[in-house]
C-alpha positions in Angstrom: -27.3 7.0 75.9 -27.3 4.3 78.6 -23.9 3.6 78.1 -21.3 3.5 80.7 -19.3 6.7 80.7 -15.6 6.3 80.0 -13.3 6.1 82.8 -9.8 7.6 83.2 -8.5 3.8 82.5 -10.4 3.5 79.4 -8.9 6.6 77.9 -5.6 5.6 78.9 -6.4 2.1 77.2 -8.0 4.2 74.1 -4.8 6.1 74.0 -2.5 2.9 74.1 -4.3 1.5 71.3 -3.9 4.7 69.1 -0.3 4.7 69.9 0.1 0.9 69.1 -1.7 1.6 65.6 0.4 4.6 64.8 3.5 2.6 65.3 2.4 -0.1 63.5 1.5 2.2 60.5 5.2 3.9 60.6 6.5 0.3 60.7 4.7 -0.5 57.7 5.6 2.5 56.0 9.5 2.2 57.1 9.5 -1.7 55.9 7.8 -0.7 52.4 10.4 2.2 52.0 13.3 0.2 52.7 12.0 -2.9 50.5 11.5 0.0 47.7 15.2 1.1 48.2 16.5 -2.1 48.3 14.8 -3.3 45.1 15.7 -0.1 43.2 19.3 -0.6 44.2 19.3 -4.0 43.3 17.7 -3.4 39.8 19.8 -0.5 39.1 22.9 -2.6 39.5 21.6 -5.3 36.8 23.6 -4.4 33.7 22.9 -4.4 30.0 24.3 -7.3 28.3 27.3 -6.8 26.2 27.0 -7.3 22.4 29.6 -10.1 21.3 29.8 -11.3 18.0 29.1 -15.1 17.7 27.1 -14.9 21.3 23.3 -14.5 21.9 22.6 -13.7 25.5 19.4 -12.9 27.4 19.0 -12.4 31.3 15.9 -12.1 33.9 15.6 -10.7 37.4 12.3 -11.5 39.0 11.5 -10.6 42.6 9.5 -13.2 44.9 6.0 -13.7 43.7 4.9 -15.1 47.1 6.7 -12.7 49.6 7.7 -9.1 50.0 11.2 -10.1 50.6 14.1 -8.5 48.6 17.0 -10.8 48.0 20.6 -10.4 47.0 20.6 -12.2 43.5 22.4 -10.8 40.7 23.8 -11.6 37.3 26.4 -9.6 35.2 28.3 -10.1 32.0 31.1 -8.0 30.1 34.1 -8.3 27.8 37.3 -8.3 29.1 40.3 -6.4 27.5 41.7 -9.6 26.3 38.5 -10.3 24.5 37.1 -13.1 26.6 33.4 -12.6 27.8 32.8 -12.9 31.4 29.5 -14.5 32.7 28.4 -14.1 36.4 25.6 -15.4 38.7 25.5 -14.7 42.4 23.5 -14.6 45.6 24.1 -12.8 48.7 22.5 -14.5 51.8 19.6 -12.4 53.3 16.6 -10.7 52.0 16.7 -7.4 53.1 18.7 -3.9 52.0 22.0 -5.2 53.9 21.6 -8.1 51.3 21.3 -5.7 48.3 24.1 -3.3 49.7 26.4 -6.5 50.3 25.5 -7.8 46.7 26.3 -4.6 45.1 29.9 -4.7 47.0 30.6 -8.1 45.8 29.6 -7.3 42.4 31.8 -4.3 41.9 34.8 -6.0 43.5 34.2 -8.8 41.1 34.4 -6.8 38.3 37.4 -4.8 39.3 39.3 -8.0 40.0 38.3 -9.9 36.9 39.3 -6.6 34.6 42.5 -5.8 36.3 44.1 -9.4 36.5 42.1 -11.5 33.8 43.2 -14.5 35.8 41.7 -18.1 35.5 38.0 -18.1 37.3 39.2 -19.9 40.2 42.1 -17.4 41.2 39.5 -14.7 40.5 37.1 -15.8 43.0 40.1 -16.4 45.5 40.6 -12.6 45.2 36.9 -11.9 45.6 36.8 -13.9 48.9 40.1 -12.2 50.3 38.4 -8.9 49.1 35.1 -10.0 50.7 36.9 -10.8 54.0 38.4 -7.4 54.4 34.9 -5.8 54.5 33.8 -4.7 57.8 30.7 -6.6 57.5 31.8 -9.5 55.5 29.1 -11.1 53.4 28.2 -14.9 52.7 26.9 -15.8 49.6 27.5 -17.9 46.4 28.8 -17.1 42.9 29.8 -18.8 39.6 32.6 -17.0 37.7 32.8 -17.9 34.2 34.8 -17.0 30.7 33.4 -17.7 27.5 36.3 -18.0 24.9 36.5 -18.6 21.4 36.2 -16.6 18.0 32.9 -15.3 16.4 32.6 -18.6 14.5 33.6 -20.9 17.3 34.7 -23.1 18.6 33.6 -22.0 21.9 34.6 -23.2 25.5 33.6 -22.2 29.0 36.0 -22.0 31.9 34.3 -21.5 35.4 34.5 -21.7 39.1 31.9 -22.1 41.6 31.7 -20.7 45.0 29.1 -22.8 46.4 26.6 -22.1 43.6 24.5 -24.4 41.8 26.1 -25.8 38.9 25.6 -24.3 35.2 23.5 -26.4 33.1 24.5 -27.0 29.2 21.5 -27.5 26.8 22.5 -28.7 23.4 20.8 -28.1 20.2 19.4 -31.8 20.1 17.7 -31.4 23.4 20.3 -33.2 25.7 21.1 -31.4 29.0 23.7 -31.9 31.7 25.0 -29.8 34.6 28.4 -28.7 34.5 29.6 -29.7 38.0 33.3 -29.0 37.8 34.9 -26.3 39.4 33.0 -26.6 42.5 34.2 -25.1 45.9 33.0 -23.1 49.1 30.8 -20.5 49.3 32.1 -16.9 49.7 32.6 -15.8 53.4 33.4 -19.0 54.6 37.3 -19.5 54.2 39.3 -17.2 52.1 42.4 -19.3 52.1 40.2 -22.6 50.7 41.6 -24.0 47.6 39.3 -23.2 44.3 39.3 -25.1 40.9 38.5 -24.3 37.6 36.5 -26.4 35.2 36.8 -26.3 31.2 33.7 -27.4 29.1 33.1 -27.0 25.4 30.2 -25.2 24.2 28.8 -26.4 20.9 27.4 -24.0 18.5 23.7 -23.2 19.2 23.9 -24.8 22.5 22.3 -22.7 25.6 24.3 -22.3 28.7 22.2 -21.3 31.9 23.5 -19.7 34.8 20.4 -19.2 37.5 19.9 -18.8 41.3 18.3 -21.0 43.6 14.7 -19.4 43.3 14.2 -20.8 40.1 14.5 -24.3 41.6 14.4 -24.8 45.3 11.0 -25.4 46.9 9.9 -26.3 50.4 10.0 -29.8 51.2 11.4 -30.8 48.0 14.8 -32.8 47.7 17.1 -30.3 45.6 18.0 -33.5 43.3 14.2 -33.6 42.0 14.4 -29.9 41.9 17.4 -29.9 39.4 15.8 -32.8 37.6 12.7 -30.6 36.8 15.0 -27.7 35.6 16.8 -30.1 33.4 14.0 -31.6 31.6 12.0 -27.9 31.3 15.2 -26.7 29.9 15.6 -29.5 27.3 12.1 -28.9 25.8 13.0 -25.4 25.3 16.5 -26.1 23.7 15.0 -25.0 19.8 13.3 -21.9 21.5 15.0 -18.2 21.0 16.8 -17.0 23.7 14.5 -14.6 25.3 11.6 -17.2 24.8 14.0 -19.7 26.6 14.2 -17.6 29.8 10.8 -16.2 29.8 9.4 -19.9 29.8 11.7 -21.0 32.6 10.5 -18.2 34.8 6.8 -18.8 34.0 7.2 -22.6 34.2 9.2 -23.0 37.3 9.4 -19.4 38.9 5.6 -18.8 39.4 5.4 -19.9 42.9 9.0 -19.0 44.1 9.3 -17.7 47.7 12.8 -16.4 46.8 14.1 -13.8 44.1 15.1 -15.3 40.9 18.2 -14.4 38.4 19.2 -16.1 35.4 21.5 -15.6 32.9 21.5 -17.4 29.4 24.3 -17.7 26.5 23.9 -19.1 23.2 26.9 -19.5 20.9 25.5 -18.7 17.3 28.0 -18.4 14.2 27.6 -15.1 12.7 26.6 -16.7 9.3 23.6 -18.2 10.5 22.0 -15.2 11.3 19.2 -16.7 13.8 18.9 -19.0 16.6 18.5 -22.3 14.7 21.5 -23.9 12.7 21.4 -22.9 9.1 19.8 -24.9 6.6 22.4 -27.0 4.8 
């Protein structure tokens, strides 16, 4: 009572507001559905790790804790017909369903190329980039492809090549940690004819090889060198921890405030005779 009656213009405005709200709700539902599909696709492609005598392995994937975005991070590991163990970490550019689809394509192509030829890591990445270039929607991204070689009781070595990815980290049992900077090359999707190199490094017994994506280390307004040094120190402090604890503590200590998704893959050469993560008592 006493209020001004609605005019035709008022009703038109209300109608527009209702339609805008409905469109906003529909868009939010569509976004959530798309994100859910992308996350389910991504998680479905994260593999069960192989059981390899003389090697312990653990991996983790964590979606961003501060955003609703889904990225193109992945890890993979499998045993080649010749007996070497492939270890892979990768990150496709983007944070949407397209990134998850591109990741699934690269992952599948890399497996096929690696198993078919069993060539050095640099050549495998070169072939992957050529195959990627043939796709209708060529992906850009980074990747490390490595081969862990050695009998169950050692010695072991890693040969690897990197397509623009952050370097693997090697943590020895005595608490020393260093980055394996060799084998670096251009990221995928830039120049399929670019030369690539393969690095070779010894993996001491009970050392931990860590492959990781940039969500574990990179922070806004922080130099990358500082971020890598933080990871190096943190991982060195965890050198004696069981491998599952090693991975969990890295995510808790470094990934809690990450704005990106995170994938990590850790490998620890462990002679079967010791039967546990620590060196056998002598």
